[in-house]
VORO-302844 format. One record per atom (N, C-alpha, C): y, x negated, z negated. Coordinates in steps of 0.001 Angstrom, whole numbers, plus 524288, in hexadecimal, padded with zeros to 5 digits. Atoms other than C-alpha are relative to their C-alpha. Layout:
! VORO-302844
+-------+-------+-------+
!    c2 !    c1 !    c3 !
+-------+-------+-------+
!     Y !     X !     Z !
...
+-------+-------+-------+
This chain:
! VORO-302844
+-------+-------+-------+
!    c2 !    c1 !    c3 !
+-------+-------+-------+
! 802A3 ! 80248 ! 80478 !
! 89053 ! 663C7 ! 43586 !
! 7FA28 ! 7FFB6 ! 800EA !
! 8059F ! 7FFF9 ! 7FEF3 !
! 88286 ! 667A6 ! 439EB !
! 7FE82 ! 7FBA3 ! 803C1 !
! 8011B ! 80435 ! 7FC3B !
! 8835B ! 65DF2 ! 4451A !
! 7FFCD ! 7FABF ! 7FD32 !
! 7FFE4 ! 804EA ! 802F2 !
! 886E1 ! 652DC ! 43BD4 !
! 7FB17 ! 7FF7A ! 7FCB4 !
! 804C2 ! 8001A ! 8032E !
! 87B8A ! 65663 ! 432DA !
! 7FB4C ! 7FEDA ! 80374 !
! 80466 ! 80101 ! 7FC69 !
! 8722A ! 656A2 ! 43E81 !
! 80004 ! 7FA57 ! 801DF !
! 7FF9D ! 8057A ! 7FE52 !
! 87722 ! 64979 ! 4431D !
! 7FE2D ! 7FC6E ! 7FB9A !
! 80196 ! 80336 ! 80474 !
! 8757B ! 643B9 ! 4357A !
! 7FA1F ! 80063 ! 7FF07 !
! 805A9 ! 7FF52 ! 800A5 !
! 867B9 ! 64974 ! 4344A !
! 7FD21 ! 7FD08 ! 80451 !
! 80263 ! 802D1 ! 7FB9C !
! 86463 ! 64416 ! 441C6 !
! 8001F ! 7FA1C ! 7FF2B !
! 7FF9B ! 80598 ! 8011A !
! 8695B ! 6369E ! 43E08 !
! 7FC5A ! 7FE68 ! 7FB94 !
! 8038C ! 80117 ! 8045D !
! 861CB ! 6373B ! 43144 !
! 7FA57 ! 7FFC6 ! 801C2 !
! 8055B ! 7FFEE ! 7FDEE !
! 85541 ! 63AC1 ! 4386A !
! 7FF08 ! 7FB13 ! 8033A !
! 80086 ! 804B7 ! 7FCCA !
! 85796 ! 62F88 ! 441F0 !
! 7FF5A ! 7FB23 ! 7FC8E !
! 80061 ! 80478 ! 80392 !
! 859AB ! 625C5 ! 436E2 !
! 7FAA3 ! 7FFE9 ! 7FD60 !
! 80525 ! 7FFB5 ! 80282 !
! 84D5B ! 62A70 ! 42FE3 !
! 7FBC0 ! 7FE87 ! 803E8 !
! 803DB ! 80152 ! 7FBF4 !
! 845AB ! 6297A ! 43CA9 !
! 7FFD1 ! 7FA18 ! 800E6 !
! 7FFBB ! 805A6 ! 7FF20 !
! 84A59 ! 61B81 ! 43EF3 !
! 7FD8C ! 7FD17 ! 7FB64 !
! 80234 ! 8028B ! 8049F !
! 846CC ! 617AC ! 430F7 !
! 7FA16 ! 8009E ! 7FFC5 !
! 805B1 ! 7FF2A ! 7FFF3 !
! 83939 ! 61DA9 ! 4324B !
! 7FD7A ! 7FC80 ! 8041A !
! 80219 ! 8036D ! 7FBEA !
! 836F4 ! 6166C ! 43F16 !
! 80006 ! 7FA56 ! 7FE17 !
! 7FFA3 ! 8055F ! 801FC !
! 83B85 ! 609C3 ! 4389B !
! 7FBBE ! 7FECE ! 7FC02 !
! 80439 ! 800C8 ! 803D0 !
! 8316A ! 60BC1 ! 42DD6 !
! 7FAEB ! 7FE57 ! 80299 !
! 804E9 ! 80106 ! 7FD45 !
! 8269C ! 60AD2 ! 437F6 !
! 8008D ! 7FBEA ! 80450 !
! 7FEFD ! 80405 ! 7FC0F !
! 82C9C ! 6001C ! 44046 !
! 7FED4 ! 7FAA3 ! 7FDBA !
! 80112 ! 8056C ! 80196 !
! 827FC ! 5F1FF ! 43F88 !
! 8050A ! 7FD8B ! 7FE07 !
! 7FB4A ! 8025E ! 8022F !
! 83153 ! 5E9FF ! 43747 !
! 80026 ! 7FA0E ! 8008D !
! 7FFD7 ! 805A3 ! 7FF43 !
! 82E09 ! 5DC32 ! 43B7F !
! 7FE88 ! 7FEA1 ! 80597 !
! 80142 ! 801D8 ! 7FABF !
! 82CBD ! 5D43E ! 447CD !
! 7FEA7 ! 7FA36 ! 7FFDD !
! 8018A ! 80573 ! 7FF32 !
! 826B3 ! 5C77A ! 44C3C !
! 800F3 ! 7FEA9 ! 805AE !
! 7FF11 ! 801DC ! 7FAAF !
! 82AF3 ! 5BFDA ! 4581C !
! 7FE13 ! 7FA64 ! 80033 !
! 801F7 ! 8055C ! 7FF7C !
! 823F2 ! 5B3A2 ! 45CC6 !
! 7FFC3 ! 7FE78 ! 805BA !
! 80074 ! 8023F ! 7FACE !
! 824C1 ! 5AB0D ! 468C0 !
! 7FDE1 ! 7FA7B ! 7FF6E !
! 8025E ! 80531 ! 80002 !
! 81DD9 ! 59E6C ! 46C6B !
! 80156 ! 7FD1C ! 804FE !
! 7FF3A ! 80348 ! 7FB5F !
! 81F9E ! 5931A ! 475A7 !
! 7FCE9 ! 7FAF9 ! 7FF4C !
! 802BF ! 804FE ! 80009 !
! 8183B ! 586D0 ! 4793C !
! 803F2 ! 7FBB4 ! 80150 !
! 7FC5F ! 80458 ! 7FF41 !
! 81FCC ! 57A0A ! 47819 !
! 7FCD7 ! 7FB0C ! 800C9 !
! 802CC ! 804CE ! 7FEB0 !
! 81B36 ! 56D5E ! 47E25 !
! 801F2 ! 7FB73 ! 7FCB3 !
! 7FECB ! 80410 ! 803CC !
! 81D15 ! 56504 ! 47212 !
! 7FBEC ! 8004A ! 7FBAC !
! 803B9 ! 7FFDD ! 80456 !
! 81422 ! 56118 ! 466C7 !
! 801E9 ! 8038F ! 7FB8C !
! 7FEE4 ! 7FC2D ! 80418 !
! 8136E ! 56ACA ! 45B8C !
! 803AA ! 7FDEC ! 7FBCB !
! 7FCD5 ! 801F9 ! 8044E !
! 81955 ! 5620A ! 4510D !
! 805B1 ! 7FF69 ! 80187 !
! 7FA9B ! 80095 ! 7FE35 !
! 8256D ! 55EFA ! 45912 !
! 802C2 ! 8053E ! 80081 !
! 7FDC4 ! 7FABC ! 7FF83 !
! 82795 ! 56D69 ! 45C0A !
! 80125 ! 80222 ! 7FA8F !
! 7FF3D ! 7FE0B ! 80551 !
! 825B7 ! 570EE ! 44DBD !
! 804A4 ! 7FD57 ! 7FD65 !
! 7FBB7 ! 802E0 ! 80275 !
! 82EFA ! 56639 ! 44921 !
! 8054D ! 801E5 ! 801F9 !
! 7FB1A ! 7FE08 ! 7FDC9 !
! 83962 ! 56BD4 ! 4522E !
! 80144 ! 80579 ! 7FDF8 !
! 7FED2 ! 7FA99 ! 80181 !
! 83800 ! 57A39 ! 44EAE !
! 800D3 ! 800B6 ! 7FA27 !
! 7FF40 ! 7FF47 ! 805A6 !
! 8379C ! 5781A ! 43FFD !
! 8059A ! 7FEDD ! 7FE52 !
! 7FA81 ! 80115 ! 8011B !
! 845BE ! 57385 ! 44091 !
! 80340 ! 804A1 ! 801F9 !
! 7FD23 ! 7FB47 ! 7FE70 !
! 84DE8 ! 5800D ! 44080 !
! 804C5 ! 7FEC5 ! 8035A !
! 7FB69 ! 8015B ! 7FCD1 !
! 859C0 ! 57918 ! 4461D !
! 7FE8F ! 7FF8A ! 805C4 !
! 801A8 ! 8006C ! 7FA8C !
! 851C4 ! 576E7 ! 45280 !
! 7FFFF ! 80550 ! 802BE !
! 7FFCA ! 7FAE1 ! 7FD7C !
! 851E5 ! 5859E ! 454CE !
! 8050F ! 800B6 ! 80312 !
! 7FB21 ! 7FFCE ! 7FD00 !
! 85FE6 ! 583A0 ! 45971 !
! 7FF17 ! 7FE4E ! 805A3 !
! 80124 ! 80201 ! 7FAC4 !
! 859C2 ! 57CD6 ! 4653D !
! 7FC95 ! 803A3 ! 80340 !
! 8037C ! 7FCAB ! 7FCE9 !
! 8504F ! 587A5 ! 4690F !
! 80056 ! 805DA ! 7FEE4 !
! 7FFCE ! 7FA72 ! 8014B !
! 8526B ! 594A7 ! 4621C !
! 80438 ! 802C9 ! 8032D !
! 7FC33 ! 7FCF4 ! 7FCFB !
! 858FF ! 59ECD ! 46AAE !
! 80488 ! 801AC ! 7FC89 !
! 7FBEF ! 7FE0C ! 80386 !
! 8605B ! 5A40A ! 45EE3 !
! 803DE ! 7FBB4 ! 7FE95 !
! 7FC7A ! 80455 ! 8014B !
! 865D7 ! 596A2 ! 45B80 !
! 803A2 ! 7FEB5 ! 80482 !
! 7FCF6 ! 8016F ! 7FB68 !
! 86AC6 ! 594FC ! 46953 !
! 80390 ! 8045C ! 801F5 !
! 7FCD9 ! 7FB97 ! 7FE37 !
! 87147 ! 5A25B ! 46AA4 !
! 805C7 ! 7FF6A ! 7FEAC !
! 7FA8F ! 800C7 ! 80189 !
! 87DB5 ! 59DDE ! 463D7 !
! 800D9 ! 7FA47 ! 7FE99 !
! 7FF25 ! 8058B ! 8011C !
! 88160 ! 58F7F ! 46509 !
! 80421 ! 7FF0D ! 7FBC8 !
! 7FBE6 ! 80090 ! 803EF !
! 88CB9 ! 59204 ! 45B8F !
! 7FE67 ! 8020D ! 7FAA0 !
! 80195 ! 7FDEA ! 80513 !
! 8849A ! 597AF ! 45086 !
! 80064 ! 7FBCE ! 7FBD1 !
! 7FFA0 ! 8038A ! 8047A !
! 886A1 ! 591BE ! 4432F !
! 7FA8F ! 7FF57 ! 7FDBF !
! 80523 ! 80126 ! 8022B !
! 87A8D ! 58B10 ! 43DB4 !
! 80096 ! 7FCC4 ! 7FB0B !
! 8001F ! 802EE ! 804E4 !
! 877E3 ! 5864A ! 42FFC !
! 7FA4B ! 7FEE5 ! 7FEAD !
! 8054A ! 8018A ! 80172 !
! 86BF7 ! 57F40 ! 42AAD !
! 7FFED ! 7FE58 ! 7FA4F !
! 8009E ! 801F6 ! 80550 !
! 866EB ! 57CC0 ! 41D11 !
! 7FA5E ! 7FE45 ! 7FF3C !
! 8052E ! 80231 ! 800DF !
! 85B80 ! 57486 ! 418A3 !
! 7FEC0 ! 7FBD2 ! 803FA !
! 801E3 ! 80406 ! 7FC6F !
! 85368 ! 56AD0 ! 42047 !
! 7FCE5 ! 8029C ! 80459 !
! 80292 ! 7FD81 ! 7FB8F !
! 84FA7 ! 56F55 ! 42DE7 !
! 7FA51 ! 7FE37 ! 8005D !
! 8058D ! 8012D ! 7FF70 !
! 84110 ! 57001 ! 43041 !
! 7FD06 ! 8004D ! 7FAE4 !
! 802A0 ! 7FF69 ! 80508 !
! 83E05 ! 572DE ! 421F5 !
! 800BA ! 80593 ! 7FE04 !
! 7FFAA ! 7FAC5 ! 80245 !
! 83B7C ! 57F61 ! 41A60 !
! 8051C ! 80089 ! 7FCFE !
! 7FB0C ! 7FEF5 ! 8029A !
! 8483E ! 58541 ! 415A4 !
! 804C6 ! 7FEE5 ! 80354 !
! 7FB8D ! 8010E ! 7FC8F !
! 850C7 ! 5802F ! 420B3 !
! 801EE ! 8052F ! 80240 !
! 7FDB3 ! 7FB32 ! 7FE01 !
! 85A2F ! 58AE8 ! 424EA !
! 80407 ! 7FECA ! 80430 !
! 7FC25 ! 80033 ! 7FBD0 !
! 861A3 ! 58C50 ! 4319F !
! 802AA ! 80550 ! 80029 !
! 7FD02 ! 7FB24 ! 7FFDF !
! 86C71 ! 59683 ! 43166 !
! 80374 ! 80004 ! 804D1 !
! 7FCA7 ! 7FF7F ! 7FB6F !
! 8746B ! 59BB4 ! 43CAC !
! 803AF ! 8049A ! 7FF48 !
! 7FC34 ! 7FBBE ! 7FFDF !
! 88050 ! 5A450 ! 43ECE !
! 80286 ! 7FFF3 ! 8055F !
! 7FDFE ! 7FF97 ! 7FAB1 !
! 88499 ! 5A92E ! 44C1C !
! 80310 ! 80512 ! 80099 !
! 7FD11 ! 7FB4B ! 7FEA7 !
! 88E8A ! 5B2C7 ! 4514E !
! 7FCEE ! 80355 ! 803E1 !
! 8034F ! 7FD40 ! 7FC3B !
! 88446 ! 5B690 ! 45B86 !
! 7FC24 ! 8036F ! 7FCFC !
! 8036A ! 7FC63 ! 802E1 !
! 87D42 ! 5C2C0 ! 45663 !
! 7FA39 ! 7FF38 ! 80134 !
! 8057D ! 8010F ! 7FEC6 !
! 870C4 ! 5BE94 ! 45D4F !
! 7FDE4 ! 7FB75 ! 7FCBC !
! 80181 ! 8046E ! 80349 !
! 87096 ! 5B29E ! 45473 !
! 800F9 ! 8014A ! 7FA44 !
! 7FEB9 ! 7FE45 ! 80544 !
! 8777A ! 5B799 ! 44840 !
! 80058 ! 7FBB0 ! 7FBFC !
! 7FFAD ! 80398 ! 80467 !
! 87666 ! 5B10A ! 43B24 !
! 7FAE2 ! 80049 ! 7FD01 !
! 804D6 ! 7FFFB ! 802FA !
! 86A88 ! 5ACC8 ! 43361 !
! 7FE4F ! 7FA82 ! 7FE8B !
! 8021E ! 80517 ! 80182 !
! 861CF ! 5A1DA ! 42EC0 !
! 7FA1E ! 7FFE2 ! 800E7 !
! 80595 ! 800EC ! 7FF51 !
! 85455 ! 59C1D ! 430C1 !
! 7FE78 ! 7FB9D ! 7FC4D !
! 801B9 ! 803C8 ! 803E7 !
! 84D0A ! 594F9 ! 425FA !
! 7FA43 ! 7FEAA ! 800D4 !
! 8057A ! 8019C ! 7FF8D !
! 84098 ! 58CFF ! 4271B !
! 7FD28 ! 801AC ! 7FB0B !
! 802F8 ! 7FDF5 ! 80476 !
! 836D5 ! 5940B ! 41E52 !
! 7FAEB ! 7FD04 ! 7FF27 !
! 8050E ! 802A9 ! 8006D !
! 82A5A ! 58C80 ! 42150 !
! 7FF49 ! 7FC78 ! 804B7 !
! 8016C ! 8038D ! 7FBC7 !
! 825F3 ! 580EC ! 42948 !
! 7FA42 ! 7FE9F ! 7FF4A !
! 8056C ! 801C8 ! 7FFDD !
! 817C7 ! 57E99 ! 42CC8 !
! 80014 ! 7FB3D ! 8038F !
! 7FF25 ! 804E4 ! 7FD2C !
! 81896 ! 57069 ! 430CD !
! 7FC98 ! 7FFA3 ! 804E7 !
! 802AC ! 8009D ! 7FB07 !
! 81517 ! 56E71 ! 43F02 !
! 7FE61 ! 80513 ! 80290 !
! 80205 ! 7FB12 ! 7FDE8 !
! 81239 ! 57CE4 ! 4410E !
! 80412 ! 8044E ! 800A3 !
! 7FC5C ! 7FBAE ! 7FF83 !
! 81D9D ! 585FC ! 43E81 !
! 80436 ! 80013 ! 7FBE3 !
! 7FB88 ! 7FF5A ! 8037A !
! 82A21 ! 589FF ! 437EE !
! 80125 ! 805D4 ! 7FF7D !
! 7FE97 ! 7FA97 ! 80118 !
! 82DA1 ! 596F8 ! 43188 !
! 80592 ! 80005 ! 7FDF4 !
! 7FA9E ! 7FF9B ! 801CD !
! 83BC2 ! 59B05 ! 42FA2 !
! 80141 ! 8059B ! 7FE8A !
! 7FDE9 ! 7FAE8 ! 8018D !
! 842C2 ! 5A639 ! 42903 !
! 80549 ! 8009D ! 8029C !
! 7FB14 ! 7FECC ! 7FD6F !
! 84D85 ! 5AC4D ! 43111 !
! 802D5 ! 80430 ! 7FCE4 !
! 7FCC8 ! 7FC1E ! 802A0 !
! 85898 ! 5B3A0 ! 42A8F !
! 804A0 ! 80131 ! 8038C !
! 7FBBC ! 7FE52 ! 7FC9B !
! 8618F ! 5BB34 ! 43399 !
! 80401 ! 802E3 ! 7FCB0 !
! 7FBCD ! 7FD9D ! 80309 !
! 86EAE ! 5BF23 ! 42DEB !
! 8034B ! 80394 ! 8037A !
! 7FCEB ! 7FCF3 ! 7FC42 !
! 87684 ! 5C3D8 ! 439AD !
! 7FD9E ! 7FF6F ! 80564 !
! 7FD71 ! 7FAF8 ! 80093 !
! 876DF ! 5CC05 ! 441E7 !
! 7FCD5 ! 803E7 ! 7FCAE !
! 80337 ! 7FCA4 ! 8034E !
! 86B96 ! 5D209 ! 43A16 !
! 7FD45 ! 7FCB4 ! 7FBE3 !
! 802E0 ! 8028A ! 80439 !
! 86571 ! 5CE53 ! 42D2D !
! 7FA34 ! 8005D ! 80131 !
! 805A0 ! 7FFE1 ! 7FF1F !
! 85732 ! 5CA8F ! 42E84 !
! 7FD6A ! 7FAE6 ! 7FE8E !
! 80320 ! 804A4 ! 8012A !
! 84C63 ! 5C114 ! 42B76 !
! 7FB64 ! 7FFDC ! 803C4 !
! 80488 ! 800B8 ! 7FC99 !
! 84177 ! 5BB85 ! 433BF !
! 7FD5D ! 7FADF ! 7FE8F !
! 802F1 ! 804D3 ! 8008E !
! 836FD ! 5B129 ! 43340 !
! 7FF19 ! 7FDD6 ! 80571 !
! 80106 ! 80285 ! 7FAFA !
! 83604 ! 5A776 ! 43E6C !
! 7FBF8 ! 7FBB9 ! 7FF3A !
! 8042B ! 803EA ! 80046 !
! 82A88 ! 59E8F ! 4413F !
! 7FFC6 ! 7FD1C ! 80534 !
! 8010D ! 8032C ! 7FB5C !
! 828C4 ! 59367 ! 44AC5 !
! 7FB17 ! 7FCD8 ! 7FED3 !
! 804FD ! 802B6 ! 800B6 !
! 81AFD ! 58E03 ! 44C5D !
! 7FEF3 ! 7FC7E ! 804A5 !
! 801A8 ! 8038E ! 7FBD9 !
! 815B4 ! 58296 ! 4540A !
! 7FA13 ! 7FF80 ! 7FFCF !
! 805A5 ! 800B3 ! 7FF7F !
! 807B6 ! 581C2 ! 458E0 !
! 7FEFB ! 7FC60 ! 80494 !
! 80147 ! 803AB ! 7FBCF !
! 8023D ! 5767C ! 460BC !
! 7FC79 ! 802A5 ! 80400 !
! 8034A ! 7FE30 ! 7FBB3 !
! 7FCE3 ! 57A83 ! 46DF8 !
! 7FCDC ! 7FB5B ! 801FE !
! 80252 ! 80507 ! 7FE8A !
! 7FA16 ! 56C6A ! 471BE !
! 80337 ! 7FBD8 ! 7FD23 !
! 7FD31 ! 80413 ! 802DC !
! 7FEBD ! 55F46 ! 46CB2 !
! 805C7 ! 7FFCA ! 80173 !
! 7FA92 ! 8002F ! 7FE47 !
! 80B3B ! 56071 ! 474A9 !
! 8021D ! 8055F ! 80179 !
! 7FE39 ! 7FAB5 ! 7FED3 !
! 80CC7 ! 56F29 ! 47525 !
! 7FFA6 ! 8035C ! 7FB0E !
! 7FF98 ! 7FCF0 ! 804CE !
! 81109 ! 5787A ! 46A4B !
! 80199 ! 80594 ! 80135 !
! 7FE69 ! 7FA87 ! 7FFB7 !
! 8119E ! 58735 ! 4694E !
! 803B6 ! 80103 ! 7FB6E !
! 7FC3C ! 7FE93 ! 8040D !
! 81D9F ! 58BD0 ! 461D8 !
! 80076 ! 805EC ! 7FFFE !
! 7FF16 ! 7FA5E ! 80082 !
! 81E4C ! 599AE ! 45CC2 !
! 80491 ! 800C1 ! 7FC4B !
! 7FB60 ! 7FEB7 ! 80311 !
! 82AC3 ! 59F7E ! 4575B !
! 7FFBA ! 805CC ! 7FEF3 !
! 8006D ! 7FA76 ! 80153 !
! 82A2D ! 5AC50 ! 45014 !
! 8041A ! 80186 ! 7FBFA !
! 7FC51 ! 7FDBF ! 803BC !
! 83344 ! 5B525 ! 44878 !
! 7FDAD ! 80518 ! 7FE0E !
! 801F1 ! 7FB33 ! 80277 !
! 82F25 ! 5BFC3 ! 43EF5 !
! 8044C ! 80223 ! 7FC84 !
! 7FC09 ! 7FDA0 ! 8034A !
! 8383C ! 5C96A ! 43878 !
! 7FE98 ! 805A3 ! 7FECB !
! 8008F ! 7FA84 ! 80182 !
! 838A7 ! 5D68D ! 431AB !
! 80564 ! 80287 ! 80043 !
! 7FB23 ! 7FD0E ! 7FFE9 !
! 842F3 ! 5E0F1 ! 4338B !
! 7FFC0 ! 80420 ! 7FBC2 !
! 80019 ! 7FC2A ! 8043C !
! 846AE ! 5E955 ! 427E8 !
! 80061 ! 80598 ! 80207 !
! 7FF8C ! 7FA6D ! 7FEEE !
! 84561 ! 5F815 ! 427FB !
! 805AE ! 80194 ! 7FF24 !
! 801BE ! 7FD67 ! 7FB41 !
! 84BB8 ! 5FF3C ! 42F06 !
! 80154 ! 7FD06 ! 804FC !
! 7FE8A ! 80308 ! 7FB60 !
! 85092 ! 5F44F ! 43816 !
! 7FB57 ! 7FEC0 ! 80376 !
! 804AB ! 8011D ! 7FCED !
! 84279 ! 5F245 ! 43C5B !
! 7FF60 ! 803AE ! 804A0 !
! 80065 ! 7FC61 ! 7FB96 !
! 8442A ! 5FDF2 ! 44560 !
! 801F7 ! 7FD76 ! 80509 !
! 7FE12 ! 802A0 ! 7FB54 !
! 84B66 ! 5F4CD ! 44EAD !
! 7FB96 ! 7FD3C ! 802F1 !
! 8046A ! 80287 ! 7FD60 !
! 83E41 ! 5EE53 ! 45181 !
! 7FD6A ! 80395 ! 803FA !
! 801F3 ! 7FC61 ! 7FC04 !
! 83AD3 ! 5FA9F ! 4592D !
! 802E9 ! 7FF55 ! 80527 !
! 7FCA6 ! 80050 ! 7FB6C !
! 845DD ! 5F78C ! 4629C !
! 800F1 ! 7FA79 ! 801EB !
! 7FF27 ! 80576 ! 7FE99 !
! 84679 ! 5E8B7 ! 462A3 !
! 7FAC3 ! 7FD2A ! 7FFED !
! 804CF ! 80306 ! 7FFA2 !
! 83B15 ! 5E07A ! 46748 !
! 80137 ! 7FA69 ! 7FE42 !
! 7FEB5 ! 80521 ! 8022A !
! 83CA5 ! 5D4BA ! 45E5E !
! 7FCD7 ! 7FBA5 ! 80295 !
! 80328 ! 803FF ! 7FD74 !
! 83176 ! 5CD83 ! 464FA !
! 80289 ! 7FE51 ! 8051E !
! 7FD7B ! 8013F ! 7FB10 !
! 8386E ! 5CE57 ! 471EF !
! 80553 ! 7FD72 ! 7FF16 !
! 7FABB ! 801E1 ! 800FC !
! 8461A ! 5CC1F ! 46C92 !
! 80007 ! 7FA7A ! 7FDC3 !
! 80014 ! 8052C ! 80275 !
! 84358 ! 5C0A6 ! 46397 !
! 7FC5E ! 7FC48 ! 802DE !
! 803AF ! 8033C ! 7FD1E !
! 8380A ! 5BBD1 ! 46BC6 !
! 8029D ! 7FCE4 ! 8044F !
! 7FD24 ! 802C8 ! 7FBE0 !
! 84137 ! 5B865 ! 476EE !
! 802FA ! 7FB58 ! 7FDC4 !
! 7FD06 ! 80441 ! 80268 !
! 84994 ! 5B049 ! 46DBC !
! 7FC69 ! 7FB91 ! 7FE35 !
! 803BF ! 8040C ! 80187 !
! 83DAD ! 5A932 ! 46850 !
! 7FE0E ! 7FD03 ! 804CB !
! 801C8 ! 8028D ! 7FB33 !
! 838FC ! 5A67E ! 47631 !
! 80410 ! 7FC24 ! 80200 !
! 7FBCD ! 80388 ! 7FE49 !
! 84631 ! 5A0B0 ! 479E9 !
! 80017 ! 7FB2F ! 7FC82 !
! 7FFFE ! 8045F ! 803A5 !
! 845EA ! 59846 ! 46DA7 !
! 7FB6C ! 7FC55 ! 800E1 !
! 80499 ! 80346 ! 7FF1A !
! 83822 ! 5938F ! 47053 !
! 80063 ! 7FD09 ! 80529 !
! 7FF32 ! 802CA ! 7FB0A !
! 83B78 ! 59041 ! 47E73 !
! 803E8 ! 7FB8C ! 7FF43 !
! 7FC32 ! 80428 ! 80130 !
! 84755 ! 588A4 ! 47984 !
! 7FD6E ! 7FB9E ! 7FCEA !
! 802D1 ! 803E9 ! 8031E !
! 83E94 ! 581C3 ! 46F9C !
! 7FC8B ! 7FCA3 ! 80387 !
! 8036B ! 802CA ! 7FC58 !
! 834F8 ! 57E17 ! 47A5D !
! 80328 ! 7FC17 ! 80335 !
! 7FCA2 ! 80373 ! 7FCE7 !
! 83FEB ! 5788A ! 482D2 !
! 801F9 ! 7FB71 ! 7FCAF !
! 7FDE8 ! 803F4 ! 80392 !
! 8459F ! 5713F ! 4772B !
! 7FBF0 ! 7FBC2 ! 7FEE2 !
! 80404 ! 803BB ! 801A4 !
! 838BD ! 56AED ! 47344 !
! 7FD46 ! 7FD3B ! 8048B !
! 802B6 ! 80272 ! 7FB9E !
! 83347 ! 56819 ! 480B7 !
! 80389 ! 7FC69 ! 80324 !
! 7FC5A ! 8037B ! 7FD2B !
! 83F8A ! 56137 ! 485BE !
! 800B2 ! 7FAE5 ! 7FD26 !
+-------+-------+-------+
């Protein structure tokens, strides 16, 4: 009986320790990547503001060619929603809604992840002219993790993990627009 009590006390101390560490752990992350595309800014912007076009360049859209996709609203306008459902846990189930469009400059979207984990994030794609025929595109994602799940940020480098996927997507976008 004393051994069981000691084990339970030890587990309790461990849980309290983890919760205390989580209190002092960052609870949000930002990931951003950029690429230069040899196309005029307006043409690049007109392409990225259409969420359906992400099927042509986003790594996540290309991970499961059999994923179910649904759309509501008018693509390229505020309120348009693209939803997906995949059996692949790396893709999962969720939706992306256009929250704001700054004409010729950028698009902000709200991401809602349902499976394999519930979560929300903000995504931004911006276009900046480098020259008349060259555009810098930045793609960023910002999210917060609720307490105590934020402790996972101590063990997972979101910048590295998601950054690779954004880089792949931006390289695909560059190939798509420059061909």
